[in-house]
C-alpha positions in Angstrom: 12.7 16.2 -32.0 11.4 15.3 -28.6 10.5 18.3 -26.4 11.9 18.0 -23.0 9.9 19.6 -20.2 12.0 20.6 -17.3 10.0 21.0 -14.1 11.1 23.8 -11.8 12.7 22.6 -8.6 10.5 23.3 -5.8 12.3 25.0 -2.9 12.2 22.7 0.2 10.3 24.2 3.2 12.6 25.1 5.8 11.2 25.4 9.3 13.0 28.2 11.2 14.3 27.1 14.5 12.4 28.6 17.4 14.1 31.1 19.6 15.5 29.5 22.7 15.6 31.4 26.0 17.8 29.9 28.8 16.2 31.2 32.0 14.5 30.8 35.2 10.9 32.2 35.8 11.9 33.4 39.3 14.8 35.6 38.2 14.0 39.3 37.9 16.3 39.7 34.8 14.6 36.7 33.1 11.3 38.2 34.0 12.4 41.4 32.2 12.9 39.4 28.9 9.8 37.3 29.4 7.7 40.6 29.8 9.0 41.7 26.5 8.3 38.3 24.7 4.8 38.2 26.2 4.1 41.8 25.3 4.6 41.1 21.6 3.4 37.4 21.6 6.8 36.3 20.3 7.0 32.6 20.2 10.0 30.9 21.9 11.2 27.8 23.6 12.0 28.1 27.2 15.1 26.2 28.3 14.4 26.0 32.0 17.7 26.3 34.0 17.3 23.8 36.8 20.0 21.8 38.7 18.0 18.6 38.3 18.3 19.0 34.4 22.1 18.6 33.8 21.6 18.6 30.1 20.2 22.0 29.9 22.8 23.3 32.4 25.6 21.9 30.3 24.2 23.5 27.1 24.0 26.8 28.9 27.6 26.6 30.2 28.8 25.7 26.8 27.0 28.7 25.2 28.0 31.3 27.9 30.7 30.2 30.4 30.0 33.3 32.5 26.7 31.5 33.3 24.6 34.6 33.9 21.1 34.4 32.5 18.9 35.1 30.7 20.6 34.0 27.4 18.8 34.0 24.0 19.8 31.7 21.1 18.5 32.6 17.7 19.8 30.0 15.3 23.5 30.3 15.4 23.6 33.5 17.3 23.8 33.9 21.0 22.6 37.0 22.8 23.5 37.9 26.3 22.1 40.4 28.9 18.5 41.2 29.3 18.3 44.7 27.9 20.4 43.7 24.8 18.1 40.7 24.3 15.1 43.0 24.3 16.7 45.4 21.8 17.7 42.4 19.7 14.2 41.1 19.6 13.0 44.5 18.4 15.4 44.5 15.6 15.2 40.9 14.4 11.7 39.7 15.7 9.7 42.9 15.9 6.0 42.7 17.2 3.2 45.2 17.4 4.6 46.8 20.4 7.8 48.8 19.8 9.6 48.6 23.2 12.3 51.0 22.0 11.3 54.1 20.1 12.5 54.8 16.6 13.3 58.4 17.5 16.8 58.5 18.9 16.1 61.1 21.5 13.1 59.2 22.9 15.1 55.9 22.7 17.7 57.6 24.8 15.2 58.4 27.5 14.0 54.8 27.5 17.6 53.4 27.9 18.3 56.0 30.7 15.3 54.7 32.7 16.3 51.1 31.9 19.7 51.7 33.4 18.1 53.5 36.5 16.0 50.4 37.4 18.9 48.0 36.8 21.6 50.1 38.7 19.6 51.9 41.5 16.7 49.5 42.2 17.7 46.0 41.2 21.4 46.2 42.1 20.9 47.3 45.8 17.9 44.9 46.2 20.0 42.0 45.2 22.8 43.1 47.5 20.5 42.8 50.4 19.2 39.3 49.3 22.6 37.9 48.5 24.0 39.2 51.9 21.3 37.2 53.6 22.7 34.0 52.1 26.1 34.4 53.6 27.4 32.9 56.8 27.1 35.3 59.7 30.9 35.9 59.8 30.8 36.9 56.1 28.0 39.5 56.4 28.3 43.0 55.1 26.1 45.1 57.4 27.6 48.5 56.1 27.0 47.3 52.4 23.4 46.3 53.2 22.8 49.6 55.0 24.1 51.6 52.0 21.9 49.5 49.7 18.8 50.3 51.7 19.7 54.0 51.6 20.2 53.8 47.9 16.7 52.3 47.5 15.1 54.9 49.6 16.8 57.6 47.5 15.9 55.9 44.3 12.2 55.4 45.4 11.9 59.1 46.4 13.3 60.3 43.0 11.1 57.9 41.1 8.0 59.1 42.9 8.6 62.6 41.8 9.1 61.5 38.3 6.1 59.2 38.2 3.7 62.1 39.4 3.7 63.3 35.7 3.7 60.1 33.7 2.1 56.8 33.3 5.0 54.7 32.3 8.8 54.9 33.0 9.7 57.0 29.9 6.3 58.7 29.2 3.0 57.5 27.9 4.1 54.3 26.2 5.1 50.9 27.7 8.8 50.3 26.9 11.9 48.4 27.5 12.3 50.5 30.7 9.0 49.1 32.1 10.0 45.6 31.3 12.8 46.1 33.7 10.9 48.2 36.2 8.3 45.4 36.7 10.5 42.8 38.3 12.8 45.5 39.9 10.2 47.2 41.9 8.3 43.9 42.4 11.3 42.3 44.4 12.5 45.6 45.8 9.3 46.2 47.6 9.5 42.6 49.1 13.1 43.4 50.2 12.9 47.0 51.4 9.2 48.1 51.3 8.3 51.2 49.4 7.1 54.0 51.8 3.4 54.2 51.7 3.8 58.0 51.4 5.3 57.4 47.9 2.0 57.1 46.3 3.1 57.6 42.7 5.8 54.8 42.9 3.4 52.4 44.5 0.6 53.2 41.9 3.2 52.7 39.2 4.1 49.3 40.7 0.4 48.3 40.7 0.0 49.3 37.0 2.9 47.1 36.2 1.4 44.2 38.0 -1.7 44.7 36.1 0.0 44.7 32.8 -0.8 41.3 31.2 2.7 40.6 30.0 4.3 41.2 33.4 1.3 39.7 35.2 1.9 36.4 33.2 5.7 36.4 34.3 4.6 36.9 37.9 2.2 34.0 37.8 4.5 31.7 36.2 7.1 32.3 39.1 4.5 31.7 41.8 5.6 28.0 42.5 9.0 29.2 43.3 8.2 31.8 46.0 9.3 29.6 48.8 12.8 30.0 47.4 12.9 33.7 48.2 15.7 34.0 50.8 14.0 36.7 52.9 10.7 35.0 52.8 8.1 36.0 50.2 5.3 38.3 51.6 1.8 37.0 51.3 0.7 39.5 48.7 1.2 40.3 44.9 
């Protein structure tokens, strides 16, 4: 009898597809996700959204017809909205920095502050910027005044809160700070934070000094001439 030796089949090496982020470096919500990616050193491929690259723009529109960015693609899965993308990364591509606490109550505090920066800093800031792009006959002076009043109220509330903490939700850098960085960065350009609000201004400086957000800011420097209100010569 002839012995037959069956060699085990070696599994083929499958190279995982890199995460793809459809984004633009000058966008505040894209910077929010970029900060989270850089905070954990998560590898990804940037699919730069630019009108002179119709292929990428067509890919983006096919993936998400609403065409709001950033957009994350992980293999066959598409993830929309900056906060959801960051939570998704924490679940499926965790790194050394947990941007959302495991404790449900602590996580609720982080999510609450995240919504604060999106709704009461970023939204009124963008209202002012977008109104400046309209024709004079289409301007909304009452809406802009309301947006500026909202920013003043939000700054004052945040100043009281930050008197007792280092980061948005306490002692640890979190999802909320990923959103706070670009929100306060552009808001202070658009409607300057009162110098008397020392705690907010100090917090903004801590965010700018954080390596992950500082990298996002630096990568966006070439696009500063695009800021509709005129980028100040600082930061």
